[in-house]
C-alpha positions as CSV (number, residue, x, y, z in Angstrom):
1,M,-14.0,-9.5,-4.5
2,K,-15.2,-9.5,-8.0
3,I,-14.1,-12.5,-9.7
4,I,-14.1,-13.0,-13.5
5,R,-12.7,-15.6,-15.6
6,Y,-11.6,-15.4,-19.2
7,Q,-14.3,-17.8,-20.2
8,D,-17.0,-15.5,-18.9
9,A,-19.0,-13.5,-21.2
10,E,-18.3,-10.1,-19.6
11,Y,-14.6,-10.8,-19.4
12,A,-13.7,-8.8,-22.5
13,D,-15.8,-5.8,-21.7
14,F,-14.4,-5.8,-18.1
15,V,-10.8,-5.8,-19.3
16,Q,-11.5,-3.1,-21.8
17,Q,-12.7,-1.0,-19.0
18,L,-9.2,-1.4,-17.3
19,D,-7.8,1.0,-20.0
20,R,-8.3,4.2,-18.1
21,Q,-7.6,7.8,-18.8
22,A,-7.2,10.1,-15.8
23,I,-9.7,12.9,-16.9
24,P,-11.9,14.6,-14.3
25,S,-15.8,14.9,-14.3
26,T,-17.3,18.2,-15.4
27,E,-18.6,18.5,-12.0
28,L,-15.2,17.9,-10.4
29,Y,-13.6,20.5,-12.9
30,E,-16.1,23.1,-12.1
31,T,-16.0,22.7,-8.3
32,V,-12.1,22.9,-8.3
33,A,-11.9,25.9,-10.6
34,G,-14.4,27.7,-8.3
35,I,-12.0,27.1,-5.3
36,V,-8.8,28.1,-7.3
37,D,-10.4,31.1,-8.6
38,A,-11.7,32.3,-4.9
39,V,-8.1,31.7,-3.5
40,K,-6.8,33.7,-6.6
41,Q,-9.2,36.6,-5.8
42,R,-9.5,36.6,-2.1
43,G,-6.2,34.8,-0.8
44,N,-6.3,33.9,3.0
45,A,-9.8,34.6,3.4
46,A,-11.0,32.0,0.9
47,V,-8.5,29.5,2.2
48,F,-9.9,29.9,5.6
49,E,-13.5,29.7,4.5
50,F,-13.0,26.4,2.6
51,T,-10.9,25.1,5.5
52,E,-13.8,25.6,7.8
53,R,-16.3,24.2,5.4
54,F,-14.5,21.0,4.5
55,D,-12.1,20.4,7.5
56,K,-14.4,22.0,10.2
57,L,-11.4,24.0,11.5
58,S,-11.2,27.8,11.9
59,L,-7.9,29.2,10.9
60,T,-6.5,32.8,11.0
61,D,-3.4,34.6,9.7
62,E,-1.8,33.9,13.1
63,T,-2.7,30.0,13.4
64,L,-2.2,29.2,9.5
65,F,1.4,28.1,9.9
66,V,2.7,25.4,12.2
67,T,4.9,27.3,14.9
68,E,8.4,26.3,16.1
69,Q,6.7,25.7,19.6
70,E,4.4,23.1,17.9
71,L,7.3,21.4,16.1
72,T,9.2,21.2,19.5
73,E,6.2,19.8,21.3
74,A,5.5,17.3,18.5
75,E,9.2,16.1,18.7
76,A,8.9,15.6,22.4
77,Q,5.7,13.3,21.9
78,V,7.3,11.1,19.1
79,E,8.6,7.7,20.4
80,D,12.3,6.8,19.9
81,S,11.1,3.8,17.9
82,V,9.3,6.1,15.4
83,K,12.2,8.6,15.2
84,E,14.3,5.5,14.3
85,A,12.1,4.3,11.5
86,I,11.9,7.9,10.0
87,A,15.7,8.0,10.2
88,A,16.1,4.8,8.4
89,S,13.7,5.6,5.7
90,K,15.3,9.0,5.2
91,K,18.6,7.3,5.0
92,N,17.3,5.1,2.0
93,V,15.4,7.9,0.4
94,H,18.6,10.2,0.3
95,A,20.6,7.4,-1.0
96,F,18.3,6.6,-3.8
97,A,17.7,10.3,-4.6
98,K,21.6,10.8,-4.8
99,Q,22.0,8.0,-7.2
100,S,19.2,9.1,-9.4
101,M,20.0,12.9,-9.5
102,R,20.9,14.2,-13.0
103,K,24.6,15.4,-13.2
104,D,26.1,18.2,-15.4
105,W,27.8,17.1,-18.6
106,S,29.4,18.3,-21.8
107,F,30.7,17.5,-25.1
108,T,31.9,18.8,-28.3
109,N,29.6,18.4,-31.3
110,T,30.5,17.8,-35.0
111,E,31.1,21.7,-35.7
112,G,33.1,22.0,-32.7
113,A,30.6,23.7,-30.3
114,E,30.7,22.9,-26.6
115,V,27.2,21.8,-25.7
116,G,25.9,20.4,-22.5
117,E,23.3,20.5,-19.5
118,R,23.3,22.1,-16.2
119,F,21.1,20.8,-13.2
120,V,20.3,23.1,-10.2
121,P,17.7,22.5,-7.4
122,Y,14.7,24.6,-7.3
123,D,14.7,27.4,-4.9
124,R,11.1,26.9,-3.3
125,V,8.9,23.9,-3.9
126,G,5.7,22.8,-2.0
127,V,4.9,19.3,-1.0
128,Y,1.3,18.0,-0.3
129,V,0.7,15.5,2.6
130,P,-3.0,14.1,2.9
131,G,-4.3,13.8,6.4
132,G,-7.8,12.3,6.9
133,K,-8.2,8.9,8.4
134,A,-4.4,8.2,8.6
135,P,-1.4,10.6,9.1
136,L,0.7,9.8,6.1
137,V,4.1,10.1,7.9
138,S,6.0,8.2,5.2
139,T,4.6,10.6,2.5
140,A,6.6,13.6,4.0
141,L,9.7,11.3,3.4
142,M,8.8,10.3,-0.1
143,T,8.3,13.9,-1.3
144,A,10.1,16.5,1.0
145,A,13.2,14.4,1.8
146,I,14.0,14.1,-1.7
147,G,14.0,17.6,-2.4
148,Q,16.2,17.9,0.8
149,A,18.7,15.3,-0.7
150,V,19.0,17.2,-4.0
151,G,19.4,20.6,-2.0
152,V,16.3,22.4,-2.1
153,T,16.6,25.0,0.6
154,D,13.0,26.3,0.8
155,I,10.2,23.6,1.0
156,L,6.7,24.4,1.9
157,A,4.4,21.6,3.3
158,A,0.7,21.6,3.4
159,T,-1.2,19.1,5.5
160,P,-4.8,19.4,7.0
161,A,-5.0,19.6,10.7
162,G,-7.8,18.3,12.8
163,A,-10.8,20.3,14.1
164,N,-8.6,21.1,17.2
165,G,-6.0,22.8,15.1
166,K,-3.3,20.0,15.6
167,V,-1.4,18.1,13.1
168,N,-0.1,14.6,13.9
169,P,3.2,14.9,15.9
170,S,4.9,12.0,14.1
171,L,4.0,13.7,10.8
172,L,5.2,17.0,12.1
173,Y,8.5,15.5,13.1
174,A,9.0,13.7,9.8
175,L,8.3,16.9,8.0
176,K,10.9,18.8,9.9
177,E,13.3,15.9,9.3
178,S,12.7,15.9,5.9
179,G,13.5,19.5,5.4
180,A,10.3,21.4,5.5
181,T,10.9,25.0,6.5
182,Q,7.3,26.1,6.6
183,I,4.2,24.0,7.3
184,I,0.6,25.2,6.7
185,K,-2.5,23.6,8.3
186,V,-4.5,23.5,5.1
187,G,-5.7,20.6,2.9
188,G,-7.6,20.0,-0.4
189,A,-7.8,22.2,-3.5
190,Q,-7.4,25.3,-1.4
191,A,-3.9,24.2,-0.2
192,I,-2.7,23.6,-3.8
193,A,-4.1,26.9,-4.9
194,A,-2.5,28.7,-2.0
195,M,1.1,27.2,-2.7
196,A,0.6,27.7,-6.5
197,L,-0.6,31.3,-6.5
198,G,0.4,32.6,-3.2
199,T,-1.6,34.5,-0.6
200,E,-1.0,37.4,1.6
201,T,1.1,35.2,4.1
202,V,1.8,32.3,1.8
203,K,4.7,32.8,-0.8
204,P,4.0,31.0,-4.0
205,V,6.3,27.9,-4.8
206,E,7.7,27.1,-8.0
207,K,6.7,23.3,-8.3
208,I,4.4,21.1,-6.3
209,F,4.8,17.5,-5.2
210,G,2.7,14.8,-3.6
211,P,-0.6,12.8,-3.7
212,G,-4.0,13.5,-2.7
213,N,-7.8,12.9,-3.3
214,S,-9.4,13.8,-6.7
215,F,-9.9,17.5,-5.7
216,V,-6.1,17.9,-4.9
217,V,-5.2,16.2,-8.2
218,E,-7.7,18.3,-10.2
219,A,-6.2,21.7,-8.5
220,K,-2.7,20.6,-9.5
221,R,-3.6,19.8,-13.0
222,Q,-5.7,23.2,-13.3
223,L,-2.7,25.1,-12.1
224,V,0.0,23.8,-14.5
225,G,1.4,27.1,-15.9
226,A,1.0,29.1,-12.8
227,V,3.4,26.4,-11.2
228,S,5.0,23.1,-12.4
229,I,3.6,19.9,-10.9
230,D,5.3,16.3,-10.5
231,L,2.4,13.9,-11.7
232,L,-1.1,13.2,-11.1
233,P,-1.2,10.8,-8.1
234,G,-4.8,10.0,-7.0
235,P,-6.3,7.3,-4.8
236,S,-3.9,4.2,-4.4
237,E,-3.9,1.1,-6.3
238,V,-2.2,-2.2,-6.9
239,L,-2.2,-5.1,-9.5
240,I,-0.8,-8.4,-8.5
241,I,0.1,-10.9,-11.4
242,A,0.9,-14.3,-10.0
243,D,1.2,-18.0,-11.1
244,N,1.5,-21.1,-9.2
245,S,4.8,-20.1,-7.8
246,A,3.1,-17.5,-5.6
247,N,2.7,-18.0,-2.0
248,P,-1.2,-17.4,-1.4
249,A,-0.6,-16.0,2.0
250,F,1.6,-13.4,0.8
251,V,-0.7,-12.4,-2.0
252,A,-3.6,-12.1,0.3
253,A,-1.5,-9.9,2.7
254,D,-0.7,-7.5,0.1
255,L,-4.4,-7.4,-1.2
256,L,-5.5,-6.6,2.4
257,A,-2.7,-4.0,2.8
258,Q,-3.8,-2.4,-0.4
259,A,-7.5,-2.3,0.8
260,E,-6.4,-0.6,4.0
261,H,-6.0,2.6,2.0
262,G,-9.7,2.7,1.8
263,G,-11.9,5.2,-0.2
264,D,-11.4,4.9,-4.0
265,S,-8.5,2.5,-3.8
266,V,-8.3,0.0,-6.5
267,V,-7.1,-3.8,-5.6
268,G,-6.5,-6.0,-8.7
269,F,-5.4,-9.7,-8.9
270,A,-4.6,-11.6,-12.2
271,T,-3.6,-15.0,-12.0
272,T,-3.3,-18.1,-14.3
273,S,-4.1,-20.4,-11.7
274,V,-7.6,-21.2,-10.5
275,E,-6.0,-23.1,-7.5
276,L,-4.0,-20.3,-6.4
277,L,-7.1,-17.8,-6.5
278,A,-9.0,-20.3,-4.2
279,K,-6.2,-20.5,-1.7
280,V,-5.9,-16.6,-1.7
281,E,-9.8,-16.3,-0.9
282,V,-9.4,-18.5,2.1
283,E,-6.2,-16.6,3.3
284,V,-8.0,-13.4,2.8
285,E,-10.9,-14.5,5.2
286,R,-8.4,-15.9,7.6
287,Q,-6.0,-12.9,7.9
288,I,-8.7,-10.2,7.8
289,K,-10.1,-11.5,11.2
290,S,-6.9,-10.2,12.9
291,L,-7.0,-6.9,11.4
292,T,-8.0,-3.7,13.5
293,R,-9.6,-2.0,10.4
294,A,-11.3,-5.3,9.1
295,E,-14.8,-3.6,8.5
296,Y,-13.1,-0.9,6.6
297,I,-10.9,-3.2,4.5
298,R,-13.9,-5.3,3.6
299,K,-15.8,-2.5,2.1
300,V,-12.9,-2.0,-0.4
301,L,-12.7,-5.7,-1.1
302,D,-16.4,-5.7,-1.7
303,V,-16.6,-2.5,-4.0
304,G,-13.0,-1.9,-5.4
305,T,-11.5,-5.4,-5.7
306,F,-11.3,-7.6,-8.7
307,A,-9.8,-10.9,-9.4
308,L,-9.1,-12.1,-13.1
309,V,-8.4,-15.7,-14.1
310,V,-6.5,-15.1,-17.2
311,E,-5.5,-17.8,-19.9
312,N,-2.0,-17.1,-19.8
313,L,0.7,-14.7,-18.6
314,D,1.1,-13.0,-21.9
315,E,-2.6,-11.7,-21.4
316,A,-1.9,-10.8,-17.7
317,I,1.1,-8.6,-19.0
318,R,-1.0,-7.1,-21.6
319,I,-3.7,-6.0,-19.2
320,C,-1.0,-4.4,-17.0
321,N,0.4,-2.5,-19.8
322,V,-3.3,-1.2,-20.4
323,F,-4.3,-0.7,-16.7
324,A,-0.9,1.1,-15.9
325,P,-1.2,0.2,-12.2
326,E,0.4,2.4,-9.6
327,H,2.0,-0.7,-7.9
328,L,2.6,-4.0,-9.6
329,S,3.5,-7.1,-7.7
330,L,4.9,-9.7,-10.2
331,I,5.1,-13.1,-8.7
332,V,5.8,-15.5,-11.5
333,E,8.4,-18.1,-12.6
334,D,11.2,-16.8,-15.1
335,E,10.3,-13.4,-13.4
336,D,13.1,-11.5,-15.6
337,K,11.6,-12.6,-18.7
338,W,8.0,-11.1,-17.9
339,L,9.5,-8.1,-16.1
340,D,11.2,-7.2,-19.5
341,Q,7.5,-7.1,-21.0
342,V,6.1,-4.6,-18.5
343,K,6.0,-1.1,-20.1
344,T,3.6,0.8,-17.8
345,A,3.9,0.5,-13.9
346,G,4.5,3.1,-11.4
347,A,6.7,0.7,-9.3
348,I,7.5,-3.1,-9.7
349,Y,7.8,-5.4,-6.9
350,V,9.4,-8.7,-8.2
351,G,9.1,-11.9,-6.4
352,N,7.4,-13.6,-3.3
353,F,9.2,-11.5,-0.7
354,A,9.0,-8.1,-2.5
355,A,6.3,-6.6,-0.1
356,V,4.8,-3.4,-1.5
357,A,4.5,-2.1,2.1
358,V,8.5,-1.9,2.3
359,G,8.3,0.2,-0.8
360,D,5.7,2.4,0.7
361,F,7.7,3.3,3.9
362,L,11.3,2.3,3.5
363,A,13.0,1.1,0.4
364,G,14.1,4.3,-1.0
365,P,12.2,5.2,-4.3
366,S,9.3,7.5,-3.7
367,H,5.9,5.8,-3.1
368,T,4.3,8.8,-5.0
369,L,3.3,7.2,-8.0
370,P,1.0,7.8,-11.1
371,T,-2.6,6.4,-10.7
372,G,-5.9,6.1,-12.5
373,G,-4.1,5.1,-16.1
374,S,-1.7,8.4,-15.8
375,G,1.1,5.9,-15.5
376,K,1.0,5.7,-19.4
377,S,2.2,9.4,-19.3
378,F,3.8,10.0,-16.0
379,S,6.3,8.2,-13.7
380,G,6.6,8.6,-9.9
381,I,8.4,11.3,-8.2
382,R,12.2,11.3,-8.9
383,A,15.2,13.4,-7.7
384,D,15.6,15.1,-11.0
385,Q,12.1,16.5,-10.9
386,F,13.5,18.7,-8.0
387,Q,16.3,20.2,-10.3
388,R,16.0,22.7,-13.0
389,R,17.5,21.6,-16.2
390,T,19.3,24.3,-18.5
391,S,21.1,23.6,-21.9
392,I,24.6,25.3,-22.3
393,V,26.3,26.2,-25.7
394,R,29.7,27.7,-25.9
395,M,31.1,28.5,-29.2
396,D,34.4,29.9,-30.8
397,Q,34.7,31.5,-34.2
398,A,35.7,28.2,-35.8
399,S,32.7,26.6,-34.5
400,V,30.5,29.2,-35.9
401,Q,32.1,29.2,-39.4
402,R,31.5,25.4,-39.5
403,S,28.0,26.0,-38.5
404,E,27.1,28.8,-40.8
405,K,26.2,27.0,-44.0
406,Y,23.7,24.7,-42.1
407,V,22.0,27.7,-40.4
408,A,21.9,29.7,-43.5
409,E,19.8,26.9,-45.1
410,F,17.2,26.8,-42.0
411,A,17.1,30.5,-42.1
412,R,16.3,30.5,-45.9
413,V,13.5,27.8,-45.7
414,E,12.1,29.2,-42.6
415,G,12.3,32.9,-43.9
416,L,14.2,34.2,-40.9
417,D,17.1,35.9,-42.6
418,A,17.8,37.8,-39.3
419,H,18.8,34.5,-37.9
420,G,21.2,33.7,-40.5
421,A,22.7,37.2,-40.4
422,S,23.4,36.8,-36.5
423,V,25.5,33.8,-37.5
424,S,27.2,35.2,-40.6
425,I,28.4,38.4,-38.6
426,R,30.1,36.3,-36.3
427,A,31.8,33.9,-38.9
428,N,33.0,36.7,-40.9
429,A,34.3,38.9,-38.2
430,K,38.0,40.2,-38.6
């Protein structure tokens, strides 16, 4: 873990580097653009080619989709305790989604026109669930189950299968329980391109949700316009801000849990207390010895983890708002005061007992959140993102008449006399 104190000469430069922008490298952009174009031009053939190259899996038109038999077999393999956990999570996800859905509304404006908004679910969406080293069963719930709660009837899921052509049974079960109506055994940028553009056998979707590696995120970015997207959720990250009120064992446990994501994960810790930092270091070493993925976690601690000793909590909050972490754990005295000053964080966990892992798996809000600094512009997946929004305007002749003189002025200064005439003809109709 890289430790930097506010008195250190490198402190200012390091903090400045935390002000990130989620901009791809030229090499990444060109690689993904080539994959997207190949899928656009050659459809399934390109999807199968990239899947064999990257995932060592040979697919055909017949094996691209998960079959009903595979879903039945998967359900039989899933333990009852896992099914119970999935049901508990889905219950919370649905309840949270119902609370946060946008509702139709209307009111009468100054001129007497009835104006409002109408919200309806998308017809067909795609959700991407990463595979790789760990089957992200919870991501099925944190994406598809939200669409299910909103009322989306057609949900296409994409997740990579292993070299044997199989998808983790618990993940398949979670996807089915979360409302997935089709599942393709494809990952990477080629999966995003297939969902967005369609192929001979994959019907295109209207919007894509879900996290992924840098290739997946870049494919989503490049395909905006062909399809709508949720946000740009890349490698996972956490920032813990803590003072002497924090339990060092809890802080260490959250650092280790975040490092368990591996890869390009970012693990940050900012504290006003040198004493707390020392205790956390001791706890990290104590707890890591009992973890099954200790060697994997230690690599992230060595490469992707930093600890800052800051002069005060004002500085810590300033760093948070610049860094825009995916997850913020805020463990400080007078927590509501400091919570009010946080502007950019995908999700905030307040207090010693607010474990980020509960949010990852169970609490209700989606764990698919903005990363890499994109939290300054994006929020995490929300129920209203699964809804189309349409404005409604209803007028009678009296409201048109009261509107006419103002419209006439806009039409005059913009040189759009047909606009003005279209209102006048109604206002003056007998």
